[in-house]
C-alpha positions as CSV (number, residue, x, y, z in Angstrom):
1,L,142.9,101.9,84.7
2,K,144.6,103.7,82.0
3,T,146.6,101.9,79.6
4,G,149.5,103.2,77.2
5,F,152.5,102.2,75.7
6,L,154.4,100.6,78.2
7,K,151.0,99.4,80.1
8,W,148.9,97.3,77.8
9,K,146.6,96.2,80.9
10,P,144.8,97.8,83.5
11,D,145.8,97.2,86.8
12,Y,142.5,95.9,88.4
13,D,144.0,95.2,91.7
14,S,145.4,98.7,92.2
15,A,142.3,99.9,91.1
16,A,139.7,98.3,93.0
17,T,142.0,99.3,96.7
18,E,142.2,103.0,95.8
19,Y,138.2,102.9,95.2
20,G,137.6,100.7,98.4
21,K,139.9,103.6,100.1
22,A,137.9,106.9,98.4
23,A,134.2,104.6,99.6
24,V,135.9,104.9,103.1
25,A,136.6,108.1,102.7
26,F,133.2,109.4,101.3
27,K,132.0,107.3,103.8
28,N,133.5,108.8,106.7
29,A,132.1,112.2,105.8
30,K,128.9,111.1,105.3
31,Q,128.8,111.3,101.5
32,F,126.6,108.2,101.0
33,D,125.8,108.6,97.3
34,Q,129.6,109.3,96.5
35,A,130.7,106.0,98.4
36,R,127.8,103.8,96.5
37,E,129.7,104.8,93.3
38,A,133.0,104.5,94.7
39,C,132.2,101.0,95.7
40,L,130.1,100.1,92.5
41,R,133.7,100.5,90.9
42,E,135.1,98.7,93.3
43,A,133.1,95.9,92.8
44,E,133.5,96.0,89.0
45,A,137.6,96.3,88.8
46,H,137.0,92.9,91.5
47,E,135.1,91.6,88.8
48,N,137.5,92.3,85.9
49,N,140.5,90.8,88.3
50,K,138.2,87.4,88.6
51,A,138.0,88.7,92.2
52,L,134.2,87.2,92.7
53,F,134.1,87.4,96.7
54,H,135.3,90.8,96.8
55,A,133.2,92.2,94.0
56,A,130.4,91.0,96.3
57,K,131.9,92.4,99.0
58,A,131.8,95.5,97.2
59,Y,128.3,94.8,96.2
60,E,127.2,94.7,99.4
61,Q,128.8,97.8,100.9
62,A,127.2,99.7,98.2
63,G,123.9,98.2,99.3
64,M,124.7,99.6,103.0
65,M,125.1,102.8,101.6
66,L,121.8,102.8,99.7
67,K,120.5,101.8,103.2
68,E,121.9,104.8,104.8
69,M,120.7,106.8,101.9
70,Q,116.9,105.1,103.3
71,R,116.8,103.5,99.3
72,L,115.7,100.7,100.6
73,P,114.7,98.2,97.7
74,E,117.6,99.3,95.7
75,A,119.9,98.6,98.7
76,V,118.3,94.6,98.9
77,Q,118.6,94.8,95.2
78,L,122.8,95.0,95.5
79,I,123.1,92.5,98.2
80,E,120.6,89.9,96.4
81,K,123.7,90.4,93.7
82,A,126.3,90.0,96.3
83,S,124.3,86.8,97.6
84,M,124.8,85.2,93.8
85,M,127.9,86.0,93.8
86,Y,128.9,84.5,96.8
87,L,127.2,81.5,95.8
88,E,129.2,81.1,92.8
89,N,132.5,81.9,94.1
90,G,131.5,78.3,96.5
91,T,130.9,80.7,100.0
92,P,127.1,79.7,100.4
93,D,127.2,80.7,104.1
94,T,128.5,84.1,103.3
95,A,125.5,84.1,100.7
96,A,122.7,82.9,103.3
97,I,124.3,85.7,106.2
98,A,123.6,88.3,103.2
99,L,120.4,87.6,102.1
100,E,119.1,87.4,105.7
101,R,120.8,90.6,106.0
102,A,119.0,92.3,103.4
103,G,115.8,90.7,105.3
104,K,115.9,92.8,108.0
105,L,116.7,95.7,105.8
106,I,113.1,95.4,104.2
107,E,111.2,93.8,106.9
108,N,109.0,96.6,108.4
109,V,108.7,98.3,104.7
110,S,108.0,94.8,102.3
111,P,107.2,91.7,104.5
112,E,106.9,89.8,101.4
113,K,110.2,90.5,100.1
114,A,111.7,89.7,103.6
115,V,109.4,86.8,103.6
116,Q,111.4,85.3,100.3
117,L,114.4,86.4,101.2
118,Y,114.2,84.5,104.5
119,Q,113.1,81.5,102.9
120,Q,116.1,81.6,100.2
121,A,118.7,81.8,103.1
122,A,117.0,78.9,104.7
123,S,117.0,76.7,101.5
124,V,121.1,77.7,101.0
125,F,121.8,77.0,105.0
126,E,119.4,73.6,104.7
127,N,121.6,72.5,101.5
128,E,124.5,72.8,103.7
129,E,122.9,71.0,106.3
130,R,123.1,73.9,108.9
131,L,119.6,73.2,110.2
132,R,119.8,75.0,113.1
133,Q,120.1,78.5,111.1
134,A,118.0,76.7,107.9
135,L,115.2,76.7,111.1
136,E,115.7,79.9,112.6
137,M,115.2,81.7,108.8
138,L,112.0,79.8,108.2
139,G,110.9,80.8,111.8
140,K,111.2,84.4,110.7
141,A,109.4,83.6,107.6
142,S,106.4,81.9,109.3
143,R,106.1,84.6,111.7
144,L,105.9,87.3,109.1
145,L,103.1,85.4,106.7
146,V,101.0,85.0,110.1
147,R,101.4,88.8,110.5
148,G,100.8,89.4,107.2
149,R,97.4,87.4,107.4
150,R,99.1,85.1,104.9
151,L,97.2,81.9,106.6
152,D,97.7,79.3,104.1
153,E,101.9,79.9,103.2
154,A,102.0,80.5,107.1
155,A,100.7,76.6,107.3
156,L,103.1,75.4,104.8
157,S,105.8,76.8,106.3
158,L,105.3,76.2,110.2
159,Q,105.1,72.1,108.3
160,K,108.5,72.5,106.6
161,E,109.5,73.8,110.2
162,K,108.0,71.0,112.2
163,S,109.7,68.0,109.8
164,I,112.8,69.5,110.3
165,Y,112.3,70.1,114.2
166,K,111.6,66.1,113.8
167,E,115.0,65.4,111.9
168,I,116.8,67.0,114.2
169,E,114.9,65.1,117.0
170,N,113.9,68.1,119.1
171,Y,110.5,66.6,119.6
172,P,109.1,69.5,122.5
173,T,109.9,72.2,119.5
174,C,107.8,70.1,117.3
175,Y,104.6,69.9,120.1
176,K,105.1,74.1,120.0
177,K,104.7,74.1,116.5
178,T,101.6,71.6,116.3
179,I,100.1,74.2,118.2
180,A,100.9,77.1,116.4
181,Q,99.6,75.2,113.1
182,V,96.1,74.2,115.1
183,L,95.5,77.7,115.7
184,V,96.8,78.9,111.8
185,H,94.1,76.1,110.4
186,L,91.6,77.4,112.8
187,H,91.7,81.1,111.5
188,R,91.7,79.7,108.4
189,N,88.3,78.0,109.6
190,D,89.7,74.5,108.2
191,Y,88.8,72.4,111.3
192,V,89.4,69.6,109.4
193,A,93.3,70.2,108.5
194,A,93.8,71.5,112.3
195,E,92.6,68.3,113.5
196,R,94.6,66.4,111.5
197,C,97.8,68.0,112.5
198,V,97.1,66.9,116.0
199,R,96.5,63.5,114.7
200,E,99.8,63.1,112.4
201,S,101.3,64.5,115.5
202,Y,100.6,61.1,117.4
203,S,103.5,59.8,116.1
204,I,106.0,62.3,117.9
205,P,107.4,60.5,120.7
206,G,106.1,62.1,123.8
207,F,103.3,64.3,122.1
208,N,100.6,61.9,123.3
209,G,100.9,62.2,127.1
210,S,101.9,66.0,126.7
211,E,100.4,68.8,128.4
212,D,100.5,70.5,124.7
213,C,98.4,67.2,123.4
214,A,95.6,67.5,125.8
215,A,95.2,71.1,125.6
216,L,95.1,70.8,121.7
217,E,92.1,67.8,122.1
218,Q,90.6,70.3,124.6
219,L,90.7,73.5,122.2
220,L,89.6,71.2,119.1
221,E,86.6,69.9,121.2
222,G,85.3,73.5,122.1
223,Y,85.8,74.7,118.8
224,D,84.0,71.9,117.4
225,Q,80.9,72.6,119.9
226,Q,80.5,76.0,119.6
227,D,81.9,76.7,123.0
228,Q,83.7,80.2,123.2
229,D,84.1,79.6,126.9
230,Q,86.5,76.7,126.5
231,V,88.5,77.9,123.5
232,S,89.4,81.5,125.2
233,E,89.8,79.5,128.6
234,V,92.5,76.9,126.7
235,C,94.1,80.1,124.5
236,N,94.5,81.9,127.7
237,L,96.7,78.9,129.3
238,P,100.3,79.8,129.9
239,L,101.1,76.9,127.3
240,F,99.5,79.2,124.7
241,K,100.2,82.9,125.8
242,Y,103.7,82.6,126.2
243,M,104.4,81.5,122.6
244,D,105.9,83.7,120.4
245,N,103.8,87.3,120.3
246,D,102.2,86.7,116.5
247,Y,101.1,82.8,117.3
248,A,100.0,84.4,120.9
249,K,97.6,87.2,119.2
250,L,96.2,84.1,117.2
251,G,94.8,82.3,120.3
252,L,93.6,85.7,121.9
253,T,92.0,86.4,118.5
254,L,90.3,83.0,117.8
255,V,86.7,82.7,117.6
256,V,84.3,80.2,117.2
257,P,81.9,79.9,114.3
258,G,78.4,81.2,115.2
259,G,79.8,82.9,118.0
260,G,79.7,81.0,120.3
261,I,77.3,79.1,123.4
262,K,74.5,82.3,124.2
263,K,75.0,83.3,127.6
264,K,71.7,82.9,129.7
265,S,69.4,86.5,129.2
266,P,69.7,88.7,132.1
267,N,66.1,87.6,132.6
268,A,66.9,84.5,133.7
269,A,69.5,85.6,136.1
270,Q,67.0,88.3,137.4
271,D,64.6,85.8,137.9
272,K,67.1,83.5,139.9
273,A,67.7,86.4,142.3
274,R,64.2,87.2,143.1
275,G,63.1,83.3,143.7
276,P,60.7,80.7,142.4
277,A,57.5,82.8,142.6
278,A,58.8,85.3,140.5
279,A,60.6,82.9,138.1
280,G,56.8,81.0,137.8
281,S,55.2,84.6,137.3
282,H,58.0,85.1,134.3
283,A,56.8,81.4,132.7
284,D,53.5,82.2,132.9
285,E,53.8,85.8,131.3
286,E,55.4,83.7,128.4
287,E,52.7,81.1,127.9
288,D,50.2,83.7,127.6
289,E,52.4,85.3,124.8
290,Y,51.8,82.5,122.7
291,S,48.2,81.8,124.2
292,G,46.4,82.4,121.6
293,G,48.7,80.2,119.0
294,L,51.7,81.2,117.3
295,C,49.6,83.0,114.6
């Protein structure tokens, strides 16, 4: 990098190579802080040399050193910077993969940040018309939103997923996304939105005669009539139980408003066992209770 009488310009290319070698040596020696510093200097040299792709790679490596030091928020910050450089350089696929990597790093520490990163990655993939990869990212975001009980956002995310699945004509997965949507809406206590969701899905080819449709209609009927037994029965079907874990949990914890239909009282069960005479005497007792009038 030094200049002199015979060398007017710093040799950024050679400097970057040497910093890269230093970073590898520090990493092998488990001296992660020095490795991070070397990566950052390598990135700077590449930037000065207008080599954006290589600069982004170096920033990403610096982020991975921070990950080794358990400084995850800082690591994610550097990987995000790298992804912006990849986009600038015209390599959006690499940018989206970097964002996904950052999301995985931070998922357990800050799910909110992970959702944001997955959604960014999905947008990049969608712009590149790589819809399957975009759906994978959206799916991760939706599940995290459900896990974090951010149900309003989860409903929107699932709708976006469903629209893309419909676009690529993957109809069976659309049915599954409709089930997830209905469960999310019912947990939001929004029966109207859940019903509308099923009604709109009738336009999806094959949905009307599917077992998914029949189960959802049964679920909505049970929920509307406050029949907890019927709701629980539907939510215990394999169709619901073998969904992604986060959605299956929504089904198993779904409670109808008002606590559902009351079960028969223990007295009624005992009377049935004793026979009609006992039942009659129990009825007489109840009549006597009010024989003097309600007041």
